[in-house]
C-alpha positions in Angstrom: -14.8 -9.7 0.7 -18.4 -9.9 1.9 -19.5 -6.3 2.7 -23.0 -6.8 1.4 -23.8 -9.8 3.6 -23.5 -9.2 7.3 -25.0 -12.6 8.2 -22.4 -14.4 6.2 -19.5 -12.4 7.6 -20.8 -13.0 11.2 -21.3 -16.7 10.5 -17.8 -17.2 9.1 -16.2 -15.2 11.9 -18.0 -17.4 14.5 -16.8 -20.4 12.6 -13.2 -19.2 12.8 -13.5 -18.4 16.5 -15.0 -21.7 17.3 -12.3 -23.7 15.6 -15.0 -26.2 14.5 -14.2 -28.4 11.5 -10.8 -26.8 10.8 -8.5 -28.8 8.6 -5.5 -26.6 8.2 -3.0 -24.8 10.5 -1.5 -21.4 9.7 1.8 -21.2 11.6 3.1 -17.8 12.5 6.2 -16.9 14.5 4.0 -16.6 17.6 1.1 -19.1 17.3 -0.7 -21.7 15.3 -4.0 -20.6 13.9 -6.6 -23.3 12.9 -8.4 -22.4 9.7 -10.5 -24.0 7.0 -8.6 -25.0 3.9 -11.6 -24.3 1.6 -12.0 -20.7 2.8 -8.2 -20.0 2.6 -7.6 -21.7 -0.8 -10.6 -20.1 -2.4 -9.1 -16.7 -1.9 -5.4 -17.2 -2.5 -4.2 -19.2 -5.6 -0.7 -19.2 -4.1 -1.7 -20.8 -0.8 -4.0 -23.2 -2.7 -0.9 -24.3 -4.8 1.0 -24.8 -1.6 -1.7 -27.0 -0.1 -2.4 -29.1 -3.2 0.8 -29.4 -5.2 2.6 -32.0 -3.4 4.6 -29.8 -1.0 5.0 -31.0 2.6 2.0 -28.8 3.5 -0.2 -31.2 1.5 0.3 -34.0 3.9 1.0 -32.1 7.1 -1.9 -29.6 6.6 0.4 -26.9 8.1 1.3 -23.7 6.2 4.4 -22.2 7.6 4.2 -18.4 7.3 6.8 -17.6 10.0 8.7 -15.4 7.6 5.9 -12.9 7.6 5.0 -10.6 10.4 2.7 -12.4 12.9 0.3 -9.5 13.4 -0.1 -9.2 9.7 -0.9 -12.9 9.2 -3.5 -12.7 12.0 -5.1 -9.8 10.1 -4.9 -11.8 6.9 -6.7 -14.8 8.5 -9.4 -12.4 9.9 -9.8 -11.0 6.4 -10.3 -14.5 4.9 -13.4 -14.9 7.1 -14.7 -11.3 7.6 -13.7 -9.6 4.4 -12.1 -6.8 6.5 -9.0 -6.3 8.7 -8.4 -3.9 11.5 -5.4 -1.7 12.1 -3.9 -0.5 15.4 -4.7 3.2 15.0 -8.0 3.8 13.2 -8.2 7.6 13.5 -5.9 10.6 12.9 -3.3 11.3 15.6 0.3 12.0 16.1 2.8 11.5 13.2 3.9 8.3 14.9 0.3 7.0 15.1 -0.4 7.8 11.5 2.9 6.2 10.4 1.8 3.0 12.2 -1.6 3.1 10.5 -0.1 3.6 7.0 2.6 1.0 7.7 0.0 -1.7 8.6 -1.9 -1.0 5.4 1.4 -1.2 3.4 2.1 -4.6 5.1 -1.3 -5.9 4.2 -1.0 -4.8 0.6 2.4 -6.5 0.4 0.9 -9.8 1.8 -1.9 -9.5 -0.7 0.6 -9.1 -3.6 2.8 -12.0 -2.2 -0.1 -14.5 -1.9 -2.2 -13.1 -4.8 -5.3 -12.1 -2.9 -7.2 -9.5 -5.0 -9.8 -8.7 -2.4 -7.1 -7.9 0.2 -5.3 -5.6 -2.2 -8.4 -3.6 -2.7 -9.1 -3.4 1.0 -5.5 -2.3 1.7 -5.6 0.4 -1.0 -9.0 1.6 0.4 -7.7 1.7 4.0 -4.5 3.6 2.9 -6.5 6.2 0.9 -9.0 6.6 3.8 -6.1 7.5 6.1 -4.7 10.0 3.6 -8.1 11.5 3.0 -8.2 12.5 6.7 -5.7 15.2 5.6 -8.7 17.4 4.7 -9.2 18.1 8.4 -7.5 20.7 10.6 -4.0 21.9 9.9 -2.3 19.8 12.6 -3.9 16.6 11.3 -3.1 17.5 7.7 0.6 18.1 8.5 0.9 14.9 10.5 -0.6 12.8 7.7 1.7 14.4 5.1 4.8 13.8 7.2 3.8 10.2 8.0 3.1 9.6 4.3 6.6 10.8 3.3 8.3 9.0 6.2 6.7 5.6 5.2 6.9 6.1 1.4 10.0 4.0 0.9 8.1 1.0 2.4 5.5 1.3 -0.3 8.2 0.9 -3.0 10.4 -1.6 -1.2 7.6 -4.1 -0.3 6.2 -4.7 -3.7 7.5 -5.2 -7.3 7.4 -2.4 -9.9 4.4 -4.1 -11.6 2.2 -3.7 -8.5 1.2 -0.1 -8.6 -1.9 0.1 -6.3 -0.4 1.9 -3.3 2.4 3.6 -5.3 -0.1 5.5 -7.4 -2.3 6.4 -4.4 0.8 7.8 -2.6 2.1 9.7 -5.6 -1.3 11.3 -6.4 -1.7 12.4 -2.8 1.8 14.0 -2.8 0.9 15.8 -6.0 -2.2 17.2 -4.2 0.0 19.1 -1.7 3.2 19.6 -3.8 2.8 23.3 -3.9 2.7 23.5 -0.1 6.0 21.7 0.2 8.0 24.8 -0.8 7.0 26.7 2.3 7.5 23.9 4.7 11.1 23.0 5.4 10.3 19.7 7.2 8.1 18.4 4.3 10.7 19.8 1.8 13.5 17.8 3.4 11.4 14.6 3.7 10.3 14.8 0.1 13.8 15.5 -1.2 15.2 12.6 0.8 12.6 10.2 -0.6 13.3 11.4 -4.2 16.9 10.6 -3.7 16.0 7.1 -2.5 13.2 6.1 -4.8 13.9 5.9 -8.6 11.5 8.0 -10.8 9.6 9.5 -7.9 10.5 13.1 -8.8 9.6 12.3 -12.4 6.2 11.0 -11.4 5.5 14.1 -9.3 6.5 16.4 -12.1 4.4 14.5 -14.6 1.4 14.9 -12.4 2.0 18.6 -12.0 2.4 19.0 -15.7 -1.0 17.7 -16.4 -1.8 14.4 -14.5 -1.5 12.3 -17.6 -1.0 8.5 -17.5 1.6 7.3 -15.1 3.2 4.8 -17.4 5.6 7.2 -19.1 7.5 8.1 -15.9 9.1 4.7 -15.8 10.0 4.4 -19.5 11.7 7.8 -19.7 10.3 8.4 -23.2 10.1 11.9 -24.6 6.6 11.3 -25.8 4.1 9.3 -23.6 2.9 6.4 -25.8 -0.5 6.4 -24.1 -1.7 10.0 -24.1 0.9 11.5 -26.5 1.1 14.8 -24.6 4.5 15.7 -25.9 4.7 19.2 -24.6 3.6 18.2 -21.1 6.3 15.5 -21.0 8.9 18.0 -21.9 7.6 20.4 -19.3 7.8 17.7 -16.7 11.4 16.9 -17.7 12.3 20.6 -17.4 10.8 20.9 -13.9 12.5 17.7 -12.7 15.9 18.9 -13.9 15.4 22.3 -12.3 14.2 20.8 -9.1 17.1 18.5 -8.7 19.6 21.2 -9.6 18.1 23.5 -7.0 17.7 20.8 -4.4 14.1 21.8 -3.9 15.1 25.3 -2.7 14.0 26.9 -5.9 10.4 25.6 -5.7 8.6 23.6 -8.3 8.9 25.7 -11.4 6.2 27.2 -13.6 
């Protein structure tokens, strides 16, 4: 990323648009994109390995990314040169528009994880959080963002391995911030209950946060005592809340 150097970003973007001195083709399902191998390989160890390790791409100078979504690959290429990418819906809107915004950040994070692009991971997390932070606005916007978050939550967990926690933790912490409001909103209650049935450990993560916001590692291990912060009583409290919550199907609230 080059946020501190506007001249460099502008120059690289112009280089991409001109197609001058390109020596590599990124093939998507819809088009071929001429790029510069040095710029691409410098930011992605995975793509560098593909280009230099004797695969067919080494001689053809064509990287086949047709298995990935074309729009996401175009954003990826733009990021390589500009240090940023742009989503379809930038501001708050309907639930559907917010879902599209969050989904595009999720897709970019998944690409960053797949191709080992640290800068893109950070940009995707930042964009995802910025959208969620708009929930501090008026009530309609806040509700739309919460519903969109819960509707797209499964994508966050399905698109990356358990070891990649960037978006997962951002989503969980935002859910914790409005967890008490869920009890009085049937739509949110139903959405959250459905996600907790689909996503392993999600209810445990939420209950851990409500019990004291200690480290997130213990929710996956199922230990009675968190090995990191050793908050034994808070872990027990989280376990009790989770059991009561599942038993009551969310109808009994979150517990005290």
